[in-house]
Backbone as a chain_set.jsonl record, in Angstrom:
{"seq": "MRVTVLTIFPEFFDSPLGVSIVKRARDLGMLEIDIRDLRAYGLGTHRQVDDAPFGGGAGMVMMVEPFHNALGPLAESHRVLMSPSGDRLTQSTLDRWATLDHLTLVCGRYEGIDERVTDHHIDEVVSLADVVLAGGEVAALAIIEGLARLLDGVLGNPESTEHESFRDGLLEEPQYTRPSEFNGWAVPEVLLSGDHARIAAWRHEQRIIRTRNRRPDLLD", "coords": {"N": [[-79.16, 18.931, -33.707], [-78.235, 18.37, -36.975], [-80.921, 17.868, -39.843], [-81.429, 16.936, -42.954], [-83.522, 16.793, -45.937], [-83.737, 15.718, -49.337], [-86.2, 15.875, -51.353], [-88.573, 15.63, -54.104], [-91.05, 16.246, -53.341], [-91.584, 18.559, -51.547], [-93.622, 19.97, -50.051], [-94.681, 18.139, -48.679], [-93.609, 18.165, -45.979], [-94.554, 19.883, -44.275], [-96.885, 20.597, -42.656], [-96.27, 18.691, -40.768], [-94.123, 18.563, -39.59], [-94.483, 20.825, -37.562], [-95.929, 20.597, -35.635], [-96.618, 18.786, -32.491], [-93.734, 16.485, -30.899], [-91.568, 17.136, -32.882], [-91.714, 19.866, -33.524], [-91.296, 21.042, -31.054], [-88.681, 20.158, -30.44], [-87.573, 21.332, -32.469], [-87.837, 24.525, -31.999], [-86.757, 23.997, -29.475], [-84.649, 24.672, -30.707], [-83.268, 22.265, -30.718], [-82.93, 20.596, -32.974], [-82.471, 21.479, -36.401], [-83.848, 21.809, -39.458], [-83.789, 20.936, -42.415], [-84.969, 20.92, -45.797], [-84.799, 20.015, -49.086], [-86.034, 20.585, -52.472], [-85.532, 18.393, -55.034], [-85.833, 18.642, -57.719], [-84.716, 21.526, -58.037], [-82.212, 20.809, -58.424], [-82.665, 19.73, -61.024], [-82.293, 18.739, -64.46], [-82.14, 21.148, -67.331], [-84.825, 23.068, -68.827], [-87.075, 22.15, -67.977], [-86.363, 21.125, -65.411], [-85.635, 18.14, -65.092], [-85.975, 14.811, -63.741], [-86.146, 12.407, -63.625], [-86.297, 9.047, -65.607], [-86.46, 7.072, -68.461], [-86.049, 3.605, -68.169], [-82.711, 1.513, -68.36], [-83.013, -1.511, -70.103], [-85.5, -1.606, -70.438], [-89.023, -2.181, -69.214], [-91.586, -1.245, -66.079], [-92.659, 2.368, -65.689], [-90.531, 4.657, -64.361], [-86.851, 5.839, -63.703], [-85.608, 7.388, -61.065], [-82.438, 9.828, -61.767], [-78.927, 10.272, -62.53], [-77.681, 12.362, -62.447], [-78.902, 14.467, -61.003], [-79.275, 13.284, -58.764], [-76.356, 13.374, -57.874], [-75.241, 16.602, -58.062], [-76.822, 17.301, -56.013], [-76.219, 15.732, -53.671], [-73.653, 15.932, -53.41], [-72.564, 18.343, -52.086], [-73.258, 17.265, -50.123], [-71.17, 15.472, -48.898], [-70.143, 15.699, -46.234], [-71.872, 15.11, -44.214], [-73.933, 12.012, -42.885], [-75.493, 10.309, -45.104], [-78.49, 9.049, -46.024], [-80.708, 6.351, -47.294], [-84.049, 5.937, -47.962], [-85.381, 2.909, -48.569], [-87.467, 0.027, -50.152], [-85.651, -2.401, -50.16], [-83.673, -1.757, -48.303], [-81.672, -2.244, -44.908], [-83.672, -3.152, -42.454], [-85.377, -0.517, -40.471], [-84.344, 0.458, -37.301], [-84.739, 0.484, -33.644], [-82.54, 1.068, -31.842], [-80.811, 1.544, -34.617], [-81.83, 4.792, -34.756], [-80.986, 5.341, -32.121], [-78.18, 5.044, -32.655], [-77.661, 7.571, -34.918], [-79.313, 9.587, -33.347], [-76.806, 10.43, -32.398], [-75.421, 11.864, -34.205], [-74.22, 14.85, -36.075], [-75.022, 15.63, -38.461], [-77.737, 14.54, -40.192], [-78.72, 13.444, -43.51], [-81.698, 12.645, -45.531], [-82.597, 10.485, -47.773], [-85.046, 10.875, -50.215], [-86.729, 8.468, -52.22], [-88.728, 8.336, -54.974], [-90.862, 6.415, -57.721], [-89.917, 3.956, -60.01], [-87.305, 3.46, -58.536], [-84.017, 4.925, -57.654], [-81.263, 5.462, -59.736], [-78.86, 3.025, -59.66], [-76.599, 4.035, -59.269], [-76.477, 6.254, -57.6], [-76.612, 5.748, -55.238], [-74.182, 3.456, -54.852], [-72.211, 5.307, -54.822], [-72.728, 8.1, -53.615], [-74.501, 7.445, -51.074], [-74.44, 6.388, -47.835], [-75.737, 5.005, -46.019], [-78.228, 2.218, -46.406], [-81.659, 2.079, -45.422], [-85.028, 0.446, -44.745], [-88.371, 1.494, -44.116], [-90.331, -0.514, -43.098], [-91.155, -4.059, -44.032], [-92.835, -3.141, -46.942], [-94.227, -1.772, -49.509], [-93.692, 1.63, -50.14], [-95.315, 4.618, -52.019], [-93.051, 6.694, -52.453], [-89.843, 7.76, -50.271], [-91.045, 10.035, -48.228], [-92.615, 9.215, -46.097], [-91.202, 7.567, -44.696], [-88.915, 9.094, -43.985], [-90.781, 11.227, -42.537], [-91.207, 9.708, -39.922], [-88.198, 8.916, -39.423], [-87.474, 11.174, -38.166], [-89.232, 12.115, -36.157], [-88.801, 9.846, -34.601], [-86.135, 10.725, -33.828], [-86.415, 12.835, -32.905], [-87.281, 12.601, -30.455], [-85.641, 11.403, -28.479], [-83.688, 13.562, -28.298], [-81.74, 15.162, -26.524], [-83.35, 16.76, -23.834], [-85.861, 17.159, -24.958], [-88.179, 15.936, -24.496], [-90.172, 15.865, -21.895], [-90.061, 14.234, -19.879], [-87.064, 12.361, -18.747], [-86.582, 9.83, -18.627], [-88.658, 8.658, -20.052], [-87.773, 7.358, -22.352], [-86.519, 5.648, -21.579], [-87.854, 2.93, -20.524], [-89.69, 2.016, -22.573], [-90.897, 0.01, -25.626], [-88.811, -2.115, -27.211], [-86.287, -1.433, -25.72], [-83.709, -3.172, -24.228], [-84.462, -5.401, -25.502], [-86.985, -6.101, -25.467], [-90.771, -5.729, -25.921], [-92.943, -3.069, -24.805], [-94.736, -2.843, -21.441], [-98.166, -3.837, -20.844], [-100.334, -0.459, -20.343], [-101.95, 1.314, -17.764], [-104.506, 3.76, -16.86], [-106.896, 6.295, -14.753], [-110.472, 5.469, -15.148], [-110.049, 3.047, -12.036], [-111.734, 1.067, -12.832], [-114.134, 0.103, -15.15], [-116.76, -0.324, -17.425], [-116.846, -2.517, -16.089], [-114.727, -3.747, -16.557], [-111.55, -3.97, -15.196], [-108.339, -2.517, -14.16], [-105.64, -3.867, -13.329], [-105.411, -5.706, -10.308], [-102.314, -5.51, -8.941], [-101.506, -2.836, -9.866], [-102.41, -1.492, -8.514], [-101.321, -1.614, -5.911], [-99.359, -0.054, -4.688], [-97.273, -1.326, -3.994], [-94.319, -1.466, -5.071], [-91.932, -2.843, -5.455], [-93.171, -5.555, -6.396], [-94.994, -4.061, -8.606], [-93.043, -3.614, -10.248], [-91.575, -6.357, -10.748], [-94.27, -7.399, -12.051], [-94.255, -5.922, -14.399], [-92.163, -6.332, -15.648], [-92.39, -9.42, -15.924], [-95.115, -8.714, -17.86], [-93.765, -7.369, -20.074], [-91.769, -9.434, -20.822], [-94.114, -11.541, -21.789], [-95.9, -10.225, -23.393], [-93.666, -9.92, -25.506], [-93.399, -12.369, -26.328], [-95.948, -13.48, -27.113], [-96.385, -11.918, -29.514], [-94.17, -10.728, -31.189], [-92.127, -12.83, -31.268], [-89.571, -12.87, -32.743], [-87.571, -11.141, -31.509], [-87.296, -12.034, -28.919], [-85.781, -14.182, -29.972]], "CA": [[-78.638, 18.064, -34.667], [-79.542, 18.715, -38.061], [-81.258, 16.795, -40.799], [-81.421, 17.67, -44.323], [-84.396, 16.246, -46.566], [-84.239, 15.722, -50.151], [-87.571, 14.791, -51.902], [-89.465, 15.83, -55.049], [-92.169, 16.951, -52.818], [-91.075, 19.491, -50.228], [-94.323, 20.565, -49.612], [-95.284, 16.923, -47.871], [-93.1, 17.831, -44.637], [-95.119, 21.391, -44.099], [-97.642, 20.415, -41.516], [-96.265, 17.641, -39.586], [-92.87, 19.229, -38.777], [-94.688, 21.809, -37.399], [-96.457, 20.162, -34.742], [-95.526, 18.095, -31.42], [-92.762, 16.651, -30.721], [-90.89, 17.52, -33.79], [-92.091, 21.094, -33.353], [-90.812, 21.349, -29.845], [-87.481, 19.892, -30.439], [-87.088, 22.984, -33.175], [-88.485, 25.822, -30.713], [-85.71, 24.568, -28.13], [-82.744, 24.65, -30.948], [-82.317, 21.246, -31.005], [-83.237, 20.334, -34.18], [-82.548, 21.867, -37.416], [-84.914, 20.757, -40.506], [-83.48, 21.286, -43.979], [-85.84, 20.764, -47.046], [-84.314, 20.46, -50.129], [-86.361, 20.197, -53.371], [-84.426, 17.825, -55.671], [-85.867, 19.171, -58.904], [-83.353, 22.601, -58.262], [-80.803, 20.423, -59.011], [-82.762, 18.746, -62.102], [-81.858, 19.064, -65.75], [-82.915, 21.215, -68.538], [-85.43, 24.032, -68.7], [-87.838, 21.193, -66.831], [-86.025, 20.542, -64.65], [-86.026, 16.803, -65.091], [-85.026, 14.334, -62.216], [-86.292, 10.798, -64.156], [-85.966, 9.156, -67.305], [-87.189, 5.58, -68.539], [-85.139, 2.78, -67.45], [-82.429, 1.071, -69.41], [-83.633, -2.419, -70.547], [-86.892, -1.611, -70.455], [-89.56, -2.35, -67.916], [-92.581, -0.278, -66.064], [-92.391, 2.926, -64.285], [-89.519, 5.832, -64.767], [-86.132, 5.899, -62.555], [-85.078, 8.859, -60.882], [-81.302, 10.159, -62.838], [-78.113, 10.152, -61.092], [-76.747, 13.675, -62.015], [-79.543, 15.515, -60.134], [-78.752, 12.85, -56.831], [-74.75, 14.111, -57.707], [-75.116, 17.699, -57.536], [-77.199, 17.527, -54.431], [-75.437, 14.775, -52.248], [-71.938, 15.952, -53.235], [-71.956, 18.946, -50.892], [-73.593, 17.299, -48.236], [-70.349, 14.432, -48.168], [-69.837, 15.414, -44.515], [-73.052, 14.214, -43.561], [-74.554, 11.121, -42.916], [-76.196, 9.831, -46.181], [-79.53, 7.624, -46.0], [-81.302, 6.391, -48.434], [-85.074, 5.318, -47.901], [-86.037, 1.94, -49.988], [-87.442, -1.192, -49.791], [-84.387, -2.6, -50.277], [-83.013, -1.431, -47.127], [-81.617, -2.904, -43.83], [-84.857, -2.767, -41.834], [-84.766, 0.706, -39.322], [-84.721, -0.406, -35.677], [-84.776, 1.589, -32.576], [-80.79, 0.955, -32.261], [-80.556, 2.707, -35.424], [-82.392, 6.23, -34.43], [-80.03, 6.102, -31.26], [-76.948, 5.546, -33.678], [-78.226, 8.188, -35.191], [-79.248, 10.676, -32.695], [-75.53, 10.856, -31.897], [-74.684, 12.371, -35.492], [-74.317, 16.441, -35.51], [-75.585, 16.416, -39.788], [-77.831, 13.588, -41.22], [-79.329, 13.551, -44.997], [-82.594, 11.883, -45.664], [-82.936, 10.79, -49.257], [-86.752, 10.09, -50.495], [-86.702, 8.253, -53.824], [-89.956, 8.178, -56.063], [-91.425, 5.988, -58.983], [-89.394, 2.5, -59.534], [-86.177, 3.594, -57.696], [-83.094, 5.676, -58.045], [-80.533, 5.07, -60.362], [-77.81, 2.619, -58.604], [-74.915, 4.766, -59.09], [-76.297, 7.2, -56.822], [-75.991, 4.719, -53.98], [-72.809, 2.964, -54.999], [-70.999, 6.4, -54.737], [-73.595, 9.066, -52.913], [-75.137, 6.928, -50.453], [-74.001, 6.073, -47.04], [-76.328, 3.603, -45.606], [-80.039, 2.286, -46.982], [-82.9, 1.865, -44.848], [-86.389, 0.318, -45.238], [-89.422, 1.599, -42.47], [-90.939, -1.51, -43.046], [-91.43, -4.795, -45.187], [-93.788, -2.783, -47.189], [-93.517, -0.954, -50.582], [-94.561, 3.164, -50.412], [-95.23, 5.648, -53.171], [-92.029, 6.903, -52.443], [-89.439, 7.285, -48.851], [-90.99, 10.373, -47.349], [-93.603, 8.996, -44.841], [-90.352, 6.927, -43.862], [-88.493, 10.306, -43.554], [-91.021, 11.45, -41.19], [-91.164, 9.012, -39.226], [-87.232, 9.121, -38.591], [-87.103, 12.672, -37.924], [-90.053, 12.419, -35.152], [-88.046, 8.828, -33.569], [-84.924, 11.14, -33.377], [-86.599, 14.579, -32.157], [-87.228, 12.735, -28.909], [-84.128, 11.323, -28.257], [-82.536, 14.465, -28.306], [-81.46, 16.197, -24.566], [-84.473, 17.812, -23.07], [-87.039, 17.897, -25.815], [-89.258, 15.247, -23.496], [-90.371, 16.544, -20.6], [-89.502, 13.28, -18.56], [-85.843, 12.211, -19.891], [-87.414, 8.48, -18.234], [-89.951, 8.115, -20.768], [-87.683, 6.847, -23.613], [-85.854, 4.099, -20.615], [-88.576, 1.416, -20.561], [-90.618, 1.346, -24.091], [-90.31, -0.786, -26.749], [-87.512, -2.444, -28.011], [-85.309, -1.349, -24.81], [-83.495, -4.776, -23.659], [-85.208, -6.369, -27.057], [-88.366, -6.611, -24.884], [-91.653, -4.782, -26.129], [-93.506, -2.411, -23.736], [-95.834, -3.3, -20.99], [-99.255, -2.781, -20.772], [-100.311, 0.518, -19.709], [-103.478, 2.01, -17.256], [-104.87, 4.76, -16.408], [-107.999, 6.131, -14.486], [-110.507, 4.881, -13.836], [-109.732, 1.639, -11.897], [-112.895, 0.22, -13.021], [-114.778, 0.648, -16.239], [-117.977, -1.296, -17.694], [-116.708, -4.124, -15.492], [-113.457, -4.045, -16.956], [-110.551, -3.855, -14.036], [-107.071, -2.73, -13.914], [-104.714, -5.299, -12.673], [-105.0, -5.141, -8.726], [-100.969, -5.091, -8.45], [-100.372, -1.769, -9.957], [-103.095, -0.22, -7.315], [-101.445, -2.289, -4.617], [-98.734, 0.437, -4.063], [-96.067, -2.087, -3.577], [-93.227, -1.234, -5.912], [-91.175, -4.181, -6.064], [-94.672, -6.528, -7.011], [-95.059, -3.652, -9.608], [-91.713, -4.135, -11.313], [-91.912, -7.854, -11.185], [-95.385, -7.676, -13.077], [-94.129, -5.265, -15.566], [-91.338, -7.128, -16.394], [-92.864, -10.461, -16.788], [-95.688, -8.532, -19.052], [-92.877, -7.01, -21.053], [-91.677, -10.928, -21.801], [-95.394, -12.201, -22.36], [-96.094, -9.499, -24.54], [-92.66, -9.586, -26.564], [-93.472, -13.528, -26.779], [-96.96, -13.729, -28.176], [-96.717, -10.72, -30.675], [-92.598, -10.41, -31.573], [-91.284, -13.952, -30.958], [-88.389, -12.733, -33.376], [-87.067, -10.483, -30.763], [-86.63, -13.32, -28.084], [-84.641, -14.929, -30.892]], "C": [[-79.595, 18.889, -35.774], [-79.707, 17.842, -38.97], [-81.758, 17.436, -41.843], [-81.804, 16.184, -45.266], [-84.168, 16.326, -48.138], [-84.965, 14.81, -50.981], [-87.545, 16.107, -53.118], [-90.57, 16.96, -54.725], [-91.871, 17.573, -51.147], [-92.148, 20.05, -49.206], [-95.305, 19.139, -48.207], [-94.898, 17.083, -46.411], [-93.685, 19.22, -44.028], [-95.565, 21.337, -42.704], [-97.309, 19.666, -40.105], [-94.976, 17.659, -39.01], [-92.854, 20.522, -37.892], [-95.672, 21.973, -35.923], [-95.85, 19.117, -33.723], [-94.37, 17.67, -31.077], [-91.247, 17.596, -31.018], [-90.429, 19.385, -33.52], [-90.931, 21.377, -31.893], [-89.201, 21.341, -29.932], [-87.106, 21.543, -31.229], [-86.806, 24.224, -32.577], [-87.646, 25.676, -29.971], [-84.471, 24.814, -29.074], [-82.03, 24.112, -30.638], [-82.317, 20.41, -31.951], [-83.408, 21.446, -35.349], [-82.778, 20.862, -38.645], [-84.671, 21.434, -41.428], [-84.12, 20.872, -44.874], [-85.438, 20.87, -48.073], [-84.755, 19.796, -51.767], [-85.493, 19.755, -54.424], [-84.536, 18.151, -57.023], [-84.824, 20.521, -59.076], [-82.256, 22.127, -58.573], [-80.997, 19.561, -60.495], [-82.461, 19.457, -63.407], [-82.974, 19.481, -66.97], [-83.678, 22.665, -68.107], [-86.53, 22.975, -67.787], [-87.457, 20.488, -65.902], [-85.963, 18.562, -64.103], [-85.561, 16.06, -64.164], [-85.293, 12.81, -62.393], [-86.89, 10.516, -65.371], [-86.302, 7.325, -67.322], [-85.85, 4.72, -68.148], [-84.465, 2.271, -68.673], [-82.885, -0.485, -69.063], [-84.838, -2.683, -70.388], [-87.676, -1.604, -69.166], [-90.546, -0.854, -67.276], [-91.93, 0.433, -65.201], [-91.2, 4.04, -65.041], [-88.581, 5.585, -63.143], [-85.582, 6.95, -62.313], [-83.14, 8.865, -61.305], [-80.496, 10.086, -61.646], [-77.247, 11.667, -61.451], [-77.587, 14.557, -61.054], [-78.97, 15.379, -58.685], [-77.198, 13.751, -56.825], [-74.939, 15.211, -57.415], [-75.865, 18.255, -56.53], [-76.892, 17.11, -53.518], [-74.041, 15.265, -52.947], [-71.679, 16.834, -52.171], [-72.535, 18.494, -49.792], [-72.468, 16.041, -48.32], [-70.107, 14.437, -46.787], [-70.946, 15.065, -43.709], [-73.293, 12.788, -43.703], [-75.694, 10.823, -43.559], [-77.106, 8.771, -46.183], [-80.463, 7.41, -46.809], [-82.658, 5.584, -48.283], [-85.226, 3.926, -49.15], [-85.685, 0.594, -49.218], [-86.491, -2.323, -49.68], [-83.285, -2.758, -49.349], [-82.673, -2.326, -45.879], [-82.831, -2.463, -43.165], [-84.057, -1.238, -40.656], [-85.098, -0.037, -38.397], [-84.479, 0.544, -34.813], [-83.181, 1.976, -32.075], [-80.252, 1.43, -33.376], [-80.703, 4.11, -35.493], [-81.086, 5.754, -33.199], [-78.808, 6.204, -31.848], [-77.042, 6.691, -34.006], [-78.289, 9.645, -34.861], [-78.171, 10.998, -31.996], [-74.915, 12.357, -32.94], [-75.03, 13.707, -35.326], [-75.311, 16.76, -37.276], [-76.171, 14.724, -40.116], [-78.577, 13.876, -42.432], [-80.328, 12.282, -44.927], [-82.908, 11.444, -47.406], [-84.059, 10.262, -49.3], [-86.432, 9.727, -52.193], [-88.229, 8.402, -53.991], [-90.132, 7.04, -57.326], [-90.723, 4.674, -58.878], [-87.919, 2.694, -59.314], [-85.139, 4.559, -58.354], [-82.152, 4.752, -59.008], [-79.195, 4.533, -59.653], [-76.651, 3.407, -58.252], [-75.18, 5.786, -57.987], [-76.047, 6.482, -55.31], [-75.033, 4.08, -53.92], [-71.989, 4.689, -54.618], [-71.55, 7.797, -54.243], [-74.202, 8.63, -51.777], [-74.289, 6.23, -49.085], [-74.623, 4.836, -46.112], [-78.106, 3.424, -45.906], [-80.998, 1.636, -46.131], [-83.946, 1.512, -45.101], [-87.177, 0.807, -43.967], [-89.849, 0.084, -42.289], [-91.139, -2.706, -44.203], [-92.638, -4.687, -46.054], [-93.277, -1.916, -48.351], [-94.531, 0.562, -50.644], [-94.307, 3.728, -51.836], [-93.554, 6.515, -53.087], [-91.17, 7.599, -50.669], [-89.722, 8.96, -48.006], [-91.845, 10.483, -45.953], [-92.2, 8.582, -44.04], [-89.385, 8.389, -43.188], [-88.819, 11.134, -42.287], [-91.08, 10.991, -40.162], [-89.441, 8.688, -38.59], [-86.85, 10.223, -37.911], [-87.72, 12.847, -36.512], [-89.413, 11.025, -34.208], [-86.799, 10.246, -33.156], [-85.031, 12.616, -32.52], [-86.448, 13.888, -31.007], [-86.407, 11.877, -28.224], [-83.255, 12.152, -28.163], [-82.784, 14.915, -27.243], [-82.198, 17.133, -24.406], [-85.69, 18.361, -23.879], [-88.35, 16.866, -24.951], [-89.15, 15.615, -22.674], [-90.333, 15.654, -19.477], [-88.429, 12.53, -19.544], [-86.114, 10.547, -19.507], [-87.949, 7.869, -19.355], [-89.446, 7.549, -21.986], [-86.575, 5.37, -23.113], [-86.486, 2.479, -20.802], [-89.805, 1.433, -21.973], [-90.093, 0.362, -24.563], [-89.506, -0.723, -27.247], [-86.283, -1.983, -26.869], [-85.261, -2.905, -24.361], [-84.233, -5.536, -24.268], [-86.075, -6.921, -26.382], [-89.385, -5.066, -25.584], [-92.245, -4.398, -24.794], [-94.418, -3.227, -22.703], [-97.159, -2.833, -21.268], [-99.864, -1.377, -20.015], [-101.983, 0.77, -19.048], [-103.488, 2.769, -16.925], [-106.198, 4.652, -15.318], [-109.433, 5.907, -15.296], [-110.299, 3.604, -13.872], [-110.776, 0.493, -12.542], [-113.692, 0.811, -14.413], [-115.576, -0.267, -17.417], [-117.291, -2.69, -17.649], [-115.293, -4.449, -15.613], [-112.18, -3.657, -15.649], [-109.537, -3.445, -14.455], [-106.674, -3.837, -12.91], [-104.545, -4.776, -10.919], [-103.429, -4.852, -8.592], [-100.311, -3.761, -8.849], [-101.461, -1.063, -9.217], [-102.805, -0.624, -5.905], [-100.121, -1.291, -3.978], [-97.293, -0.1, -3.582], [-94.997, -2.309, -4.971], [-92.204, -1.882, -6.6], [-92.073, -5.301, -7.059], [-94.644, -5.704, -8.467], [-94.294, -3.83, -10.956], [-91.907, -5.54, -11.861], [-92.923, -7.457, -12.352], [-94.988, -7.215, -14.105], [-93.179, -5.885, -16.42], [-92.058, -8.573, -17.152], [-93.976, -10.159, -17.9], [-94.609, -8.082, -20.199], [-92.151, -8.402, -22.275], [-93.036, -11.91, -22.447], [-95.755, -11.623, -23.662], [-94.892, -9.463, -25.823], [-93.02, -11.212, -27.384], [-94.503, -13.98, -27.531], [-96.987, -12.529, -29.653], [-95.161, -10.444, -31.788], [-91.919, -11.749, -31.601], [-89.479, -13.708, -31.281], [-87.406, -11.873, -32.3], [-86.761, -10.669, -29.667], [-85.272, -13.551, -28.771], [-83.28, -14.184, -30.824]], "O": [[-80.655, 19.515, -35.779], [-78.844, 16.976, -39.113], [-82.476, 18.428, -41.716], [-81.172, 15.139, -45.42], [-84.559, 17.461, -48.408], [-84.738, 13.642, -51.299], [-86.856, 17.127, -53.123], [-90.911, 17.982, -55.321], [-91.96, 17.077, -50.024], [-91.938, 20.448, -48.06], [-96.139, 19.287, -47.314], [-95.509, 16.438, -45.559], [-92.999, 19.61, -43.084], [-94.954, 21.818, -41.75], [-97.729, 19.823, -38.958], [-94.67, 16.922, -38.072], [-91.864, 21.157, -37.53], [-96.021, 22.996, -35.334], [-94.759, 18.601, -33.966], [-93.644, 18.637, -30.846], [-90.425, 18.222, -30.348], [-89.335, 19.934, -33.39], [-89.836, 21.928, -32.013], [-88.521, 22.304, -29.578], [-86.575, 22.536, -30.73], [-85.746, 24.848, -32.636], [-87.261, 26.709, -29.423], [-83.387, 25.11, -28.57], [-80.868, 24.36, -30.318], [-81.662, 19.379, -31.801], [-84.35, 22.236, -35.296], [-82.301, 19.752, -38.881], [-85.184, 22.549, -41.514], [-83.682, 19.722, -44.894], [-85.576, 22.035, -48.445], [-84.15, 18.854, -52.278], [-84.669, 20.572, -54.833], [-83.51, 18.032, -57.693], [-84.165, 20.616, -60.112], [-81.321, 22.82, -58.973], [-80.102, 18.94, -61.067], [-82.385, 20.685, -63.432], [-83.955, 18.898, -67.433], [-83.223, 23.336, -67.181], [-86.635, 23.378, -66.628], [-87.97, 19.437, -65.518], [-86.211, 18.028, -63.022], [-84.601, 16.553, -63.573], [-84.843, 11.994, -61.589], [-87.65, 11.206, -66.051], [-86.345, 6.57, -66.35], [-84.771, 5.244, -67.869], [-84.998, 2.337, -69.781], [-83.117, -0.763, -67.886], [-85.288, -3.815, -70.213], [-87.187, -1.131, -68.14], [-90.399, 0.28, -67.732], [-91.12, 0.069, -64.348], [-91.131, 4.114, -66.268], [-89.029, 5.325, -62.027], [-85.024, 7.572, -63.216], [-82.566, 7.798, -61.085], [-80.79, 9.946, -60.459], [-76.283, 12.011, -60.767], [-76.987, 15.353, -60.332], [-78.528, 16.175, -57.856], [-76.927, 14.603, -55.979], [-74.878, 15.286, -56.188], [-75.724, 19.413, -56.137], [-77.065, 17.685, -52.443], [-73.232, 14.358, -52.749], [-70.838, 16.527, -51.325], [-72.464, 19.033, -48.688], [-72.936, 15.208, -47.544], [-69.887, 13.404, -46.154], [-70.817, 14.741, -42.529], [-72.827, 12.284, -44.725], [-76.791, 10.936, -43.011], [-76.689, 7.621, -46.322], [-81.16, 8.38, -47.107], [-82.476, 4.384, -48.488], [-85.171, 4.074, -50.371], [-84.816, 0.144, -48.471], [-86.817, -3.225, -48.909], [-82.314, -3.511, -49.421], [-83.452, -3.272, -45.759], [-83.073, -1.265, -43.312], [-82.912, -1.019, -40.262], [-85.894, -0.975, -38.437], [-83.945, 1.561, -35.255], [-82.791, 3.14, -31.985], [-79.09, 1.815, -33.247], [-79.897, 4.755, -36.163], [-79.988, 5.948, -33.72], [-78.202, 7.268, -31.718], [-76.31, 7.319, -33.241], [-77.785, 10.598, -35.455], [-78.291, 11.754, -31.032], [-74.304, 13.377, -32.62], [-75.975, 13.981, -34.587], [-76.061, 17.725, -37.423], [-75.375, 13.797, -40.267], [-79.256, 14.885, -42.239], [-80.015, 11.19, -44.453], [-83.473, 12.26, -48.135], [-84.314, 9.279, -48.604], [-86.037, 10.478, -53.085], [-88.893, 8.602, -52.974], [-89.063, 6.954, -57.929], [-90.801, 4.121, -57.781], [-87.225, 1.97, -60.028], [-85.351, 4.975, -59.493], [-82.26, 3.527, -59.048], [-78.45, 5.347, -59.109], [-75.96, 3.414, -57.233], [-74.189, 6.224, -57.402], [-75.247, 6.883, -54.465], [-74.695, 3.919, -52.747], [-70.965, 4.64, -53.936], [-70.787, 8.736, -54.468], [-74.623, 9.622, -51.183], [-73.395, 5.454, -49.425], [-73.967, 3.915, -45.626], [-78.982, 4.259, -45.683], [-81.043, 0.412, -46.257], [-84.356, 2.265, -45.985], [-86.713, 0.566, -42.852], [-89.627, -0.435, -41.195], [-91.288, -2.281, -45.349], [-93.44, -5.617, -46.138], [-92.166, -1.388, -48.313], [-95.694, 0.637, -51.039], [-93.395, 3.423, -52.604], [-93.156, 6.871, -54.196], [-92.016, 7.92, -49.835], [-88.841, 9.292, -47.212], [-91.836, 11.349, -45.078], [-91.972, 9.085, -42.94], [-89.27, 8.568, -41.976], [-88.076, 11.583, -41.413], [-91.018, 11.772, -39.212], [-89.338, 8.269, -37.437], [-85.923, 10.2, -37.101], [-87.112, 13.51, -35.672], [-89.559, 11.173, -32.995], [-86.796, 10.612, -31.981], [-84.222, 13.243, -31.836], [-85.542, 14.311, -30.29], [-86.766, 11.718, -27.057], [-82.086, 11.821, -27.967], [-83.941, 15.122, -26.877], [-81.908, 18.283, -24.735], [-86.321, 19.407, -23.726], [-89.487, 17.338, -24.932], [-88.004, 15.875, -22.305], [-90.507, 16.037, -18.32], [-88.663, 12.168, -20.697], [-85.682, 9.88, -20.447], [-87.745, 6.686, -19.626], [-90.285, 7.182, -22.809], [-86.072, 4.485, -23.805], [-85.966, 1.394, -21.065], [-90.731, 0.622, -22.002], [-89.065, -0.185, -24.163], [-89.104, 0.292, -27.815], [-85.162, -2.264, -27.293], [-86.208, -3.668, -24.175], [-84.757, -6.453, -23.636], [-86.19, -8.144, -26.461], [-89.011, -3.901, -25.714], [-92.152, -5.124, -23.805], [-94.858, -4.299, -23.116], [-97.403, -1.744, -21.787], [-99.72, -1.455, -18.794], [-103.004, 0.486, -19.675], [-102.415, 3.071, -16.403], [-106.638, 3.562, -14.952], [-109.298, 6.38, -16.424], [-110.269, 2.905, -14.885], [-110.545, -0.71, -12.669], [-113.763, 2.029, -14.579], [-114.903, -0.865, -18.257], [-117.149, -3.578, -18.49], [-114.727, -5.281, -14.905], [-112.357, -2.473, -15.36], [-109.399, -3.975, -15.558], [-107.274, -4.432, -12.015], [-103.865, -3.869, -10.439], [-103.228, -3.772, -8.038], [-99.178, -3.406, -8.526], [-101.392, 0.16, -9.332], [-103.486, -0.316, -4.927], [-99.754, -1.603, -2.846], [-96.43, 0.527, -2.968], [-95.037, -3.291, -5.711], [-91.717, -1.719, -7.719], [-91.725, -5.745, -8.153], [-94.349, -6.352, -9.471], [-94.628, -4.057, -12.118], [-92.264, -5.865, -12.994], [-92.492, -7.215, -13.48], [-95.228, -7.933, -15.076], [-93.284, -5.984, -17.642], [-92.231, -8.805, -18.348], [-94.054, -10.961, -18.831], [-94.771, -8.6, -21.303], [-92.023, -8.503, -23.495], [-92.95, -12.759, -23.335], [-95.895, -12.224, -24.727], [-95.18, -9.037, -26.941], [-92.968, -11.364, -28.605], [-94.304, -14.736, -28.482], [-97.737, -12.622, -30.624], [-95.212, -10.033, -32.947], [-90.821, -11.624, -32.145], [-88.509, -14.062, -30.61], [-86.222, -12.162, -32.475], [-86.048, -9.847, -29.09], [-84.131, -13.278, -28.4], [-82.312, -14.607, -31.455]]}, "num_chains": 1, "name": "protein.A"}
C-alpha cells in the first residue's frame, strides 16, 4: 500500500514513521510512505500557501492553488482531508482504506482550507475525534499506524486484530498477565481455570459490560 501525505511540516513525521509497527510494515515492503511538502507547490518567491479570508475574520486560510497543483497529479489515489467538520474516523473506515492501493492524506493548518479544494480535489473528509487540533498531521499519523497493523504479515499474530475493540460493535475485554496476584489484587479465577468455553463466555460478557458502561452508543 502507498500512502502520500501532503503537509507544510514534513519534518513532523520523521521520528514516528521510523518506529514500531509502521517501521516493520515499511521494512517488509508492505507500506510505502511519501511525505510531500505543500510549500513546494506554493506561490511566488516565498512559496505562499495561505492568505487572509474573504469576508474578514481571525487567522489565515490555506489557498486553493497550491493544493490544486499538488493534488491534481494524485487524482488516481483516494484523497482524504482531515478536518473537525468531517465524518468521525472509525475502525470500519480503516478496514475499507486498507484495501486501497494508494491513499492520500491532506493535512490542513490555520483556520482551514479554501472550500474549493474540498469541492474539487477531495474524495472524503474525516475527523479524528470531536476536538480541534493545530493541524491534520496528528490525525494522519494515527491513520497510518491504524492502517499499517491491518496489512497482511505486519503483525506477528494475524489473530491480533480479530478480537480487539470495535470488532462486532464491542470494546475489548479486560486483559491480565503474571503475576496472578499482586498487592492483594487477584486475576479473575475463570482465566486461570483452563476451561476455554468458560473463558470465552466470560470474555464475551465482559465486552458487553465494558461497552455498555463506556460506549453505550456502540450498542445503540
